[in-house]
C-alpha positions in Angstrom: 45.6 81.3 104.1 46.3 80.9 100.4 44.4 82.3 97.4 40.8 81.4 96.6 39.5 81.8 93.1 35.9 81.8 91.9 36.0 79.6 88.8 32.4 80.4 87.9 33.6 83.9 86.9 30.7 85.7 88.6 33.0 88.5 89.7 33.5 90.8 86.7 33.5 94.4 87.8 34.3 96.8 90.6 30.8 96.6 91.9 30.9 92.8 91.9 34.2 92.9 93.9 32.9 95.4 96.4 29.7 93.3 96.9 31.9 90.2 97.5 34.2 92.1 100.0 31.0 93.2 101.8 29.8 89.6 102.0 33.1 88.3 103.2 33.1 90.9 106.0 29.6 90.2 107.1 28.8 87.2 109.2 27.1 86.2 112.4 28.0 83.4 114.9 26.4 82.2 118.1 27.6 85.2 120.2 29.0 87.8 117.9 28.4 89.4 114.5 30.7 91.2 112.1 29.7 93.8 109.6 31.6 95.9 107.0 32.0 99.6 107.9 34.0 100.8 105.0 35.9 99.3 102.0 38.4 101.0 99.7 40.2 99.7 96.7 43.7 100.9 96.0 45.2 99.4 92.8 44.2 95.7 93.0 44.1 95.6 96.8 40.9 96.1 98.9 41.2 97.6 102.4 38.3 97.1 104.8 37.2 98.2 108.3 34.9 95.6 110.0 33.0 96.1 113.2 32.5 93.3 115.8 29.7 93.4 118.3 28.3 91.0 120.9 24.7 89.8 120.2 23.8 90.2 123.8 24.8 93.8 123.9 27.8 93.4 126.2 31.2 94.9 125.4 33.5 92.9 123.2 36.7 91.9 125.0 39.8 91.4 122.8 43.5 91.0 123.4 44.5 93.2 120.4 42.0 96.0 120.4 40.7 98.5 122.9 36.9 98.3 123.2 35.1 101.3 121.7 32.6 103.4 123.7 29.7 101.5 122.2 31.1 98.2 123.2 32.3 97.1 119.8 35.8 96.8 118.2 36.6 97.6 114.6 39.6 96.0 112.9 41.4 96.4 109.6 41.6 93.8 106.9 43.5 93.5 103.6 42.3 91.6 100.5 44.8 91.0 97.8 42.9 90.4 94.6 43.7 89.4 91.0 42.2 87.9 87.9 43.6 84.7 86.5 42.2 83.6 83.1 39.0 85.5 83.8 38.5 84.1 87.3 38.7 86.5 90.2 40.5 85.5 93.4 41.5 86.9 96.7 43.8 86.4 99.7 42.7 88.0 102.9 44.7 89.0 106.0 43.7 90.8 109.2 45.9 93.8 110.0 47.5 92.0 113.0 48.8 89.3 110.7 51.3 91.8 109.3 50.2 92.3 105.7 52.8 93.8 103.3 50.4 96.0 101.3 49.9 99.1 103.3 48.1 101.9 101.4 44.9 102.1 103.3 43.4 105.6 103.2 43.5 107.7 106.4 39.7 107.9 106.3 39.6 104.1 106.8 42.3 104.0 109.5 40.3 106.6 111.5 37.5 104.1 111.9 39.7 101.4 113.5 39.8 100.7 117.2 42.9 101.6 119.2 45.5 99.0 119.7 46.7 97.7 123.1 50.2 96.8 122.0 52.2 99.7 120.4 54.7 97.1 119.1 52.2 94.9 117.4 52.2 94.1 113.7 48.9 96.0 113.3 50.5 99.1 114.8 53.4 98.8 112.3 51.0 98.3 109.4 49.0 101.4 110.4 52.2 103.4 110.6 53.2 102.3 107.1 49.8 103.3 105.8 50.2 106.8 107.4 53.7 107.1 105.9 52.4 106.3 102.5 49.6 108.9 102.8 52.1 111.5 103.9 54.0 111.3 100.6 53.3 114.6 98.8 51.0 114.7 95.7 52.8 117.4 93.7 51.1 119.7 91.3 52.0 120.6 87.7 55.1 122.8 87.7 56.3 122.0 91.2 60.1 121.7 91.4 61.2 118.8 93.7 64.4 117.5 95.2 64.2 113.7 95.8 65.5 112.4 99.1 68.0 110.3 97.2 69.1 110.1 93.5 67.1 107.7 91.4 68.9 105.5 89.0 67.4 105.4 85.5 67.3 102.5 83.0 70.3 104.0 81.1 72.4 104.1 84.3 72.2 107.8 84.8 70.6 109.4 87.9 68.3 112.2 88.7 67.4 114.0 91.9 65.9 117.4 91.0 62.8 117.2 88.9 59.7 119.2 87.9 56.2 117.7 87.9 54.7 117.7 84.5 52.7 115.4 82.3 52.5 113.7 78.9 49.4 112.7 76.9 48.5 109.2 75.9 45.3 109.4 73.8 42.9 111.6 75.8 44.6 110.9 79.1 47.1 112.9 81.0 49.8 110.9 82.7 52.0 112.3 85.5 55.8 112.4 84.7 58.7 114.5 85.8 61.2 116.6 83.8 64.8 116.0 84.9 66.6 119.2 85.8 70.0 118.3 84.4 68.9 116.9 81.0 65.3 118.1 80.4 64.3 114.5 79.7 61.1 113.0 81.1 60.8 110.2 83.6 58.0 108.3 85.3 58.5 108.1 89.1 56.7 105.8 91.5 55.0 107.4 94.5 57.4 105.6 96.8 60.4 107.4 95.2 58.8 110.7 96.3 59.0 109.8 100.0 60.8 112.4 102.1 61.2 114.6 99.0 61.5 118.4 99.3 59.5 121.1 97.4 62.0 123.6 96.1 59.5 125.9 94.4 55.8 125.9 94.0 53.9 126.2 90.8 51.2 128.2 92.6 53.8 130.6 93.9 55.3 131.1 90.5 51.9 131.8 89.0 50.8 134.3 91.5 53.2 137.1 92.7 50.9 137.8 95.7 50.9 134.1 96.7 54.6 133.9 96.1 55.2 136.8 98.5 52.9 135.1 101.1 54.7 131.7 100.8 58.1 133.4 101.0 57.0 135.1 104.2 56.2 131.7 105.7 59.6 130.2 105.0 
């Protein structure tokens, strides 16, 4: 399915978007109904968990999902969204269609029904979401070794960095100080995948905690 834009421009805010995602995930047919369980927005993408139940109270039978104890199934959906000249639009995909965007929170994944096929697109999508969630969120002062050197715009590379920040107006923005040069660089979360914590800012700030952490290594 392609993109659908609302040219009446009635979608203007986060609340408007969430209300529309809720509406899109809520419908009822002759034998089944679907309702939104949870929706989360990450960047410009909405992730949703939607539950399907039979109107007559019988268990839902499905080729992709294992029926839950209450007779329902809950599937994941991805809504790509963007604004074009003030008009909000979306493109929706069910998780089994193999969406590329895969940053759904673990709290949403926990609501989804089990999958019958471990080799399905949906299983691969859930794994990518879990891999994304597993990327560390480092704290100020943490010293890190990246899994592979990152090439910068000037052609140089960096691999050992320390988490820090710079200010833009009243906002703090995460950046990293390069070990070799002392320069600052912005790194994407994806570039931190499989990175290694060399030293902890918490350990450096507290001798007692540092001793405790050393004992665990």
